[in-house]
N, C-alpha and C positions, 0 to 999 in steps of 0.2 A: 622569447624566439619569432623571427619574423617569416610569414608565412605567405607564398605568393599564390595565389589564385586566379583564374581566368576572370572570375566575376563573384563579386560579395554580395551574396542575397541573405534574408532574414533566416532561411532555413541553414545556410552555412556558417553563418555567426554566431547562432543558437546552439549546434552542434560543436562546433569547436571550443566555443565558453564552457559547454558541459566539460568535453575533455579533457581539456589542457587547463582550462581555469577551476572547475567546481572538483574534478577527480585528482587530476596531477599537481594543480598548485602550480602552474607553471606560468608566468606571462607572457603573451604572445599579442601580434599585431597581425591582423591580414592586408594584405597589400595587393594591388594589382598595376604597380607601377614596375617594370620589370628593370629599369635602370637602377631605382634605388634598391632593387633586391640584390641586384648582380655586385653593386658598392657597400653594401652591409659587411660588418666583420663578424657580428657576432652568430650564436645558432641559426640558422634558417632550413626550410623546408618548401619543397612547392607540392601543390596539390592541383591537377588537371590530367591532362590524355597523355602528356609526354613532358619528361624533364627538360630544363634548358643546358644544363651543363652537367656537373658531376655532384649537385647536391642531392640531401636525402629527398626522396621524393614518391610520393604516394598516388599511384593512379585511380581516378575516380571513375564512378560512373555518372548519370545524369539525375538522379534523385534530388539532390542539395540544389541544382540551378532549374528544378522547375517548380511550376506554381499548382499544376491540378493535382489531384488525386484519381488515381485508377492502378488497376491490378498491376503489382511488380512482380516479375519472374526472378524468384528470389535464388535459383539454382543452388541449394544446400552442397556443400561438400567437405570431406572430413579435412579439419586442421588442426593438426597435434593432437591432442587427447578430447578435443571438442568438434565442432562445426564452424563454419565459416558461410557467409551469404552472400551475394553480389560479387560474384569472382572477378579478377579483374586480371590479364595477360599480360604481363610486362617484367621481365627480368631484373629490372630497376626498381620496381617497385616495393617499398618497405614491409607490404602484407599482399598476402597474395588474391586479398579482396577489398575492397573500400569499406575498410573499418568506418568511416564516418558514414556513409549512409546506411550502414548496418545499425550503427548506434541510433540514428535517428529514426529510421524503420521501426525499433522496437521501444524508444521511449518516447515517441510521440503518439503510439499505439495506431499506426498507422491503417495497421489491418481491420482496426475496429471500426473505421471509417466507411469499409467495404461491405458491401451487403453477406450477411452470412446467417446461419441458421443459431436461434437464441433459446434458450432454455424457458421452461414455463413462466420463469418470473420476468423475461425480456431480457436477461443478461446474456452478455457473450461469454459463451463456453472455453473452457481450457483446452479442450479437444480439436475447438476451431483453430487454435493460435499455432502460428509456425513452431515456437519452441516445442510446444507438446509433439509435434510431428517429428521433430528432429531428437526427440529424447533430453530434451536440454532444460526441462522447466524447473528443474532442481536445482541449477547452477544459476547463479550471476554474471551470465555470460558477458553481458556489457563490460563489465568490471575487469573480467579476465581479459577480453580483447583489447581493453585501454592499458593494462600493465604491460600485456604483450607487445605493445607498439611503443610504449616508453620504454621498455629494453631494447629494442631494436634502435630507438631514438638516443641509446644511450642516456635517458633520462631515470637519476636515481627517486625512488619514492622516501620523498622527504617533505610532504606536504604536512605541514606543521596543523593544519586544522583538519586533517583526516585521521581517524582513528578507529577502530573497532569498539560501536557501542551496542547496548542493550537498550531498547525501549519497550518496557511493559505496557499493554493498553487494555481498557475494560471498556467492552460495551454492556450497558444497563438497559437492556430491553424492556425489562419489568422489574422493578425492586425487589417486590414482595410474592411469593406464590399464592398465599392464602389472605394476608392482612390487605387492611386498607383498599379493598375492592370496591365496596359499596355496598349497600342493602341487596340491590337486585341482580349484581353479578356474584355476589353469595351464595343466594338465594337458588340462583339459577345453575350454580356448580355443586349445591346440595342435591338438587334435583337429578343433574344429569347421574351422578355417583349412585344415588339411590336407582335410577332406572337400569342402571348399568349393573347392581348389586356389587359396588366398590365398597363395601363397608369398612375395609382396613383405611381408605382413602378419606373417607367420613370420620372417622377417629383419628387420624392423623391431622385432617383440619379441626376439628374440634380441641385439640392439646394445643394445637399452637393459636388459634382465635381466644381459648381462654387462658395463653401465657404460661403453659406448662411444659410447650417447647419452643425451641428457636425456628422460625418459618425456615425452610430450606433454600430459600433463596437469598437469605440475608447473610451474605458471608463479609458483610462491611469491616467488621470488626478484626477478621483474619488478615484481610486485606491491608488494613493500616498497621496490623503488627507486622506484618512482611516489608511492608515501606518503610518502617521504621529499623527493624532489625538489619534490612540489605542496602540501607540507603536508597532506596527506589525512587523515581521521581515519574510517576506514571501518568498517562493520560485516559482520562474518564468520558468515555460518548454516550449521552445522556437522551432518553427516548421521550419526548416531551408532546406527542402526538396524540391527536384522539383515539379512543377505543374502534377496533374494528377487524375485520377478520384477520389480517396479518399483523395487526397492531394490539399487544396485549398490556399495554404500558399503565401505570397508576396515573390516575386524574393530576394534573400540575396544579390541580386546586386544593388537594390533598394536604392538610400542614404538615404531616406526617412527610410526604414525599419532599416538600420545599425543605422542612429542615434537614433531610438527608442530603439533598442537593447542596445545601449551605456549609454540611459537615465536609462532604467530599471538598467542594473548593476551597476550603481551610488545608485541605492535604496534598492536593493536585491538582494539574489544569486539568480543563472542565471544558469539552467541545459538545457540538450536537450530532446527536444523532437522527439524522432525517427520517421519518416514517416512510413505511411503505407506500403508505396513500400520497404521499408527497412528493412521489416522482414523477419529476416532470410538471408539478404543480407549483409555481413561483408564488402564489399568496399563500398556501398552506404551510410551504416552507419557510418563508417570511414568518408567516405566524409563530411556528414552532420556535425560531433561533429567537423573536423577541421573548417568549414565554421564558426560556431559559435564562435570556439575558436579564430579564425583570427581575428574577430570583437571585440571580449571583450577583445583581447591581453593579456587572461589568459587560464588556465586550465580548463577544465570542465569536472567535477567528478560527477554532478548528472545528472539523468535520469527517464523519463517517458515516455512509451509507446504509440505513438498516436492510439488511438481507444482502448487502454489499450490491445493491440495487441500481446499475449506474450505466448511463449511455453516453457515448462519445458522440462530440463535445457538450450535449446539451446541458448534464447533469453539471459538468464544470462549470460552464457560463452561469447556471443559476447561484453557484455558490460564490461565484466573482460578483457579481451584482447586489449580494447581500452584504460585500465585503470581509468574506472568509478567505485568510490567507494560507490555511496549511488543511490539506485533505489526507485519510488514509483509508481510503476504500481499494486501492491499487493492488487486488490481489482475488484470488479465487475464492468460493465456498467449496467446491467439489475436489479441486486438488491444491497442495501444498506446491510451493514455490514461487518464482518470481515472474510475475505476469510482465512486466514490463524488462525482462532480462537482466535488473540492477537492484542492488542492496544500498543503492545510495539516491537520496532525496533528490527531484526536479523540478525544474518550474515546467507549468502546465504548458505548453504548445499548441495554439489554435489553429489546424490546419486548413479549416474552413475560410479564416480571417489571414492566415500566413504570419501570425505575430505570436510572440513568446508573451504570457500574459504574468500577472503579479500573483497566482496561485503555484503552491508548492506541493508537489505530489510525494508523498512518504510512503513507499511500496512497504506492505507485511508480506513476511513469507509466510507462517502457520496460522492458523485457526482452530480453535481445540474440537469446533462443532464438526471441520473437516477429517480430524482424524478418528474421531466416535461417530459421526452419525453417516458421512460418506465413504469412507476407507475401511470402515468397522476394526479399526486396531486394535489391540490390548494396549493396556497401560504401558507395559513394557516396550511391545514396538512404536507406541506413541513417541515415546522418552528417545529410543533410537532413533526416531526419524528426526525428531526436534534435533537431538546433538548433532547428525549429519548436518542439518541444514545451516546450525551453528558456526560449526567449522567451515563450511564453504564461504560463510560470511566474513569469518574472522580473516582467511584468507586474502580479500580485497580489503581490509579494512571499511569494510562496510556498516551499516546498522541493521541489529536483527530487531525487528519490530513483528511480536507476539500479540496474538488477541485472543482474550479471553472472556469470560461472562460472570456474572455474580452469580449466576445459577451454577454453573459448573463447581465453582469453589464453595457451592454450598455442601458438596460432596455424599447428595442424597440421591435413590434411585439411581439412574443411569449413570450416575457421577461419583458412585462410590470410589474412594482412594484418589479422586483427581487433586483433591486439596494438596495432600501430600506430594504426588507426584509434580504440582505447580512450585511447589519447593524445591524439588531437584532441579526442574526448567531452570530456576533462577541462579542456581548455585552454579548450573553447566553455563549459562548464559553470559553471565558475569565472569 
């Protein structure tokens, strides 16, 4: 397909490459040459303020032709069963809104570059997002828009590289609850329990330490069993940071932890889980990546932030500096859904430098802690919520990425019943 545009910009090329190349699998070329466009005999469309002749035409707003970052007037309006933003008024326009500007605005996380209220951990909140305000956070609206555009362009969904997929992921914040904590941490824990009169907790800790019971966080055998049974190819994100207020991981110097990491590496892909304390601290982040790489004896190229703590664009810039190629942080802690409006992986576009980067963003849709801790859903309601998200992802041939923890699959205390529920999630998602 040949596409006539008034000017070729980095923003425009990035967006059209995502829409036509990544999602639709259509070969396309951008041109500013009116004569060449007129003489072209294949499929073609124009994108700009007005059509030239009777070609397929999409009216534009100015977003993809700009360079600066500033507050945008989205003007949301009802569009079929969803909504659109950046409305345009031209009867010839394929869509009643600039779908390319809308896609760009969401997948670049444009709104996260603007001033906003952040939560106690410095995170962009879902309530601050335009999708939350429009009630569309639970739909991969970007993919929905693109498929509607394809239908109006008479493009069939024949992208042979695109099909629905399920990607399980595990965050290992702390491999064990009681074991391998070291003398001082263990003694301190006993002291806290005594002061609070938590005698049942003391008994539980004793039984685990003296090997009479399994550690409640040690669900790794169960995970490996599920991987073999369902032919899963999960990704593990391992916390290798130092002990701190919000970082309770086991020391990377512990032989048992190093052995576990190597064992996990034999079964699955392993990425770094940058500590809470490494937030925007490039030296600390580098140290943690090097620790994990030295244990695995291979390069670490995947990442997901602990606490999902990130800020645009600094967090991604730090990862790129360390040759991280794939990040899985794009989601919310307090709400389920699609932070970037899509169930499709996309390249990070740095709005500050106005360039597409080498980092690929893999958006996840659901985290176990969101369902249990933030939304206070029962196991049944959690499963029903997940199944609805899976259905939405299937409709657009996207990838359903689920985030869970080894603690959750241990199935004790607040997570009773969740290991069995996770099996149901796998069966639903596959």
